[in-house]
N, C-alpha and C positions, 0 to 999 in steps of 0.2 A: 607278597602279603609277610610278616615273620609270622613262622610257626611256633606252635607252643612246642617246650622244649621237653623231650622226654626222654627216658634212658633204654637202651638197645637191648632187643632180645634178639635171639637167635630161634629159628624153626628150621633145624638142620644146620643147611651153610647160609640159609636167606634170613636177612636182617630185619628185623622188624623195630621203628622207633629209632632215636638215637641221632634223626638228623638222616636216615635213609628216606629215599623217596615212598611218597603214599603210594598203596599197592593195593591192585583190585582180587577181590574174592568173589569164588561162589562155591556154591554147592552143589551135589549131583543129586539128582533124584530118582534115579538107580536102585533097585537092590541091591545092598554093597555086597550080600552073598553070591551074586550075577557078577563073577571078578570082569570078565569080558565084558559086559555089556558098561560097566563102571568104568574100565581104564577106557574106553573106547569114546566114552562121553568126558573122561578128562583129557582126555588128548585133542577133543574136539574143544573143549575149553582154552586149554595151551594155545593153540594157534588164532583164536581169539584174542588173546592177550593176559587171560587169566595167571598168577602167579601164585597164589594160594589156594585148595581144594578143601571142602571139606564134604565129610560121607559121617551120614549117620551111622551108628554102633549100637544097635539096639537088642541083640544076643548074642552069645558066644560064637556062632557061626560067621555073624561078621568082623567080629575079632581075629578071628583065624583067616580071613579074607586078606586082612593088611600087608603082609609080607611079599605077597602076588601083586598087589596093587600098586605098594609102595616101590618095589623093584622096575614096574612098565612105564612111571611116568617121571615127569621129570620138574616138578613142583613140588612144595611142603605139601603133606599130606595130615588133615586134622582131623580129628575123632571126635564127634559130638555125642555126648554123653548125656543121656537124661534118668532119672529116677534108679540105676544102678549102678555104684561106685566100683565093683569089681568088673566092670567091665572100660572103666577108664583105668582101673593096673593092666587089664589084658591088654588093650590097645597100646600100653606104653610097653608094656615088657612084649609084642609085636613089632615097636619101628616104629610106631606113628613119631609123627612131627610134632607135633602140639595136641594138646586136649581143650576141650571148649566144655567147660563144665555149668550147670543151671543152678544156681543158689538155691533156687525157690524149690528142685526138686530131688537133689542129691543126697540128701539125709543129713544125719549132725556133724559133730567136730570128729567121733571119732573116725567116720567113712572118710571124710574130707583129707584126715589126718594119714591114712592109710594109702589114700593117691599123692599126696605131696610126699611121701618116703619114696613110692616108685617113681613118680614123676623126677626127685633129683637124682636118684640110682640111675635113668636112664636120660639125664638132661633132659628132660621134656618140659616145654615151658607151660602153663596153662593160662587159656585165657577165662575169664571170671564172665559169662554171658546170660547177663540180666534180661530178661525180656518182662514187659508191664504184663502180659498176661497168665503170667506163673510166679509171682511174688510171694512172700511166705504172707501167711494168713493172719500174723500178726500185724506185721508193716500196712496190708490191706487196710486194717482195721484203724489202726492209729490215723494213719496219712490219707483213706479214703483213694479210690479206684484212679486211676491216670494220674499219678501223682509224680514228678520228679525225684522228690526227697523222700518217696519210699524206696527210688529204684538206684537212688546213691546211696541209701544207708544199706540197701541188700548186698550193692556191691561192696562196701567197706566193715562190712559184718567178714565178709571171705578175704579181704583184704588182710584184715587185723590177723584173722586164722591163720592165713599160710605165712605172714610177716613174724607169726609168734615160732612158725615151725622154722623159723630161718629159709624163708624160701623167698625169691626176688623175681624169677624168670615168670612176670604175673603182665598178661594184658588183660584190657576190662573193655566190656561192651554193654552199652544200657539203652535197649531198643523200645521202642513202644511204636503201636500203631499210627500215634498218632502225633505230627510233629512237631507239635509247640512243645510237649512233653520231652520229645525225646533231645531235641535243642538246648531243653533247660537243663535236663540232666546230665548231657556233656559238659557244658558250659559250669555248673558246679561242682562236676569232677576233676576238671582240669587244672581247677585251683586247689583241688586237696591232694593230687598224687601227680607223681612223672612215671607214671608207667605209660605204656604206649596202649593207645586207645584204637580200638575196631570200630568204625563208625556206620550204623544203617537206620533206616527206618524200616521198621518190619510189618510183615503182611501188608504189605503197601495195594496189594489187587492185582485186577489187568493192568496191561502196558500202559493205555490212555490215563488210567489216575497213577499209577503206581510211579510213572518218569517224572509227573509233576511232584508227587509227593516228595521222591527222593532227591530232586534235582536243587528242589526249595530246603530238604532241612540238611541234606550233603554238604548244598551250596552253601547254605550260612557257615555252618560251621566250619567246612574249609577254606572260607573269606575269613573267619574268626583265628586260623592257623592253628584251629584242632583237628584230629585225625589221623593213624599212621597207617590204615588202612580201610578199605571200605567195601561194603556189599550192597549193590543194588536188587532188592529184593522184590520178585514179581512173578505172577501167578501167570506166567510162560514157562519157555524153553531157558535152563539155567545159561547157555551162551548167549540171549537176549542181556539178560544180565551183566555179565563181562563186557560187551559192545557197548551197552549204557554206562557203566563203569570208568573204560575207558575213556569214551569221548566227553565225561563231566569233567575228567583231570584236564582235556585238550582244552576246554571252554576254561577252565580257570585257571590256563597255561602251567599246569603242576606237572603236566607232559607235554613235552615240544618236538613228537617223533613223527607226524605227519604233516600233511597239508591243511592247514584253514583254510575255509574258502568262504569269504562275506558275498552275501547275496541282500539285496534288496526284498520286501514282501511285494511288490508293485501295486501299481496304482494307475487312474485312468490315464497319465501323462506316460506308460510303459509305449512302445512303438514297435516292441520287439516279442518273442514267445519267449521271455524270460526264463520260464520255469524249465524248459524242455531245452533252452541252451547251458542254463547251469547243471542239469542233469548230462548233456554230454561232454561239458568241461570235468566234471567231476569221475566222468566214464575213463575219460582219455588219461586224466592226471595220472601218473606212477606213483600210487600210493603206497605208505610204508620205507619212503625212502628219505628222507627228511621231514625238515619242517621249514615251509613256504607259505606265506600267506598271500591267497587269491583271491582278488576282488571281482565279482561280474555283478555290474551294477545296471540297472534298468532306464533311467532318465538322466536329464540334466541337473539337478535338484542337487542331489547328494553324489552323486556317480564319479563326476570327475575327481572330488575330494577323496573318496573312500578308496578308489582303484590308485591315486598317486599316493596313499598312505600306506598301500600295499606294495609286498614285494613286488609283485605284479598285477595288472589290474585292469581290464575293460569297460568303459563305460557306454551303452548303447543311447544312439539317436533313430530317428527313424529308418529304420534299414540298413542302418553303417553302425561302427564303432571308433572307437579312440581307446588305443591302446597307452597304459603308462608302464614305466618300468623304473624301479628304483625314486619315484616320484616327478621323472621324467617324462613327459610325451613323447613316443618316440614314432607311431604307426597309426594310421586312419585308412578306412576302407569300407568294404561292403563287412557285412556280420558276419556273413560263412569265413571270408577271408580271415576276419579279425580271429574269430573263434579258433582257427585251424594255427594261427599265427601264436596266440598266446599258449596253446599247448604247448606247441614246438619251443618257445622263448620259455616255459616255464621247467619244462624238463631239461632244457641245456643249464637253467640256472641250479636246479637241483643235483646233477652231474657237477656242476663245478664246485660247487661245498662238497659235496662227496668228497672230491681229490683234494682238497682244499686242505680239509681234514687228516685225510689219509699222510698226509706229508710230513 
């Protein structure tokens, strides 16, 4: 897929846009003033693959906590600001890597200009974070509720304001809880600006529904080439947002850093316990050591084709399996033996790739 070309923005030493890989974000749900709990959660997010993290800055104590948090983590720290522009200034002065401002509640031109002056001094980029639930009242009256046009206009008002102040380290997000509204807003915005876009569907709810909504909306945008960073917003532990975001990028092959397992949904033709076989293979393979496409297929209809198309794969019959490696059949035997051989061969293939890359 061809990505929408955006200009690059730096959050600390981390690059957003400008051809950089799509990055995964999340947000802590700890009280930012509790630095120990916030640091512990961010480190957990880092281990799961989070590359940018946002914290709520809702009072001066939160702003004062930023230096301690920043010094203990390894990814860019973003301050989430609502209602009080002075907190944005305090966050920038305390070393945050990026600011997120909500145009619907940050105040008028004078407040924004003060934030811009401080952000410029400290080389702090600003994300204009539009949310469909907190749009300016006049835009809601003009366009009605749940309008992509209102979201775009809200963002563009602040883009023009920042540009008038000769500030261009800008990232934009336009989030609604409605998938179609969000997708249309981003598509319109991508035609208007070259600033990086942080994409997400907001307030998606519990994981069962939220993952579907996020995959539908973010998947559509990413397949259009739109999006430089993403967050999957769930009513769940933040680490689950990160895991889902990483898996979405892998599914779209925007990230090829782990094993991809192909397996069928099973049907009446299946003569092995395929669900258990896939779980065993997945658990036994060495994850996080490089990309490999592994197929675990349950019958003779699509099994041989999918197994042959993978780097390595198995197609099961009645209590037996056929192994394919790089498109060629190379072993046949009892299902248990073939599962063990699949794992050994896949592990060896990964090791060989790492050795070749290291040369």
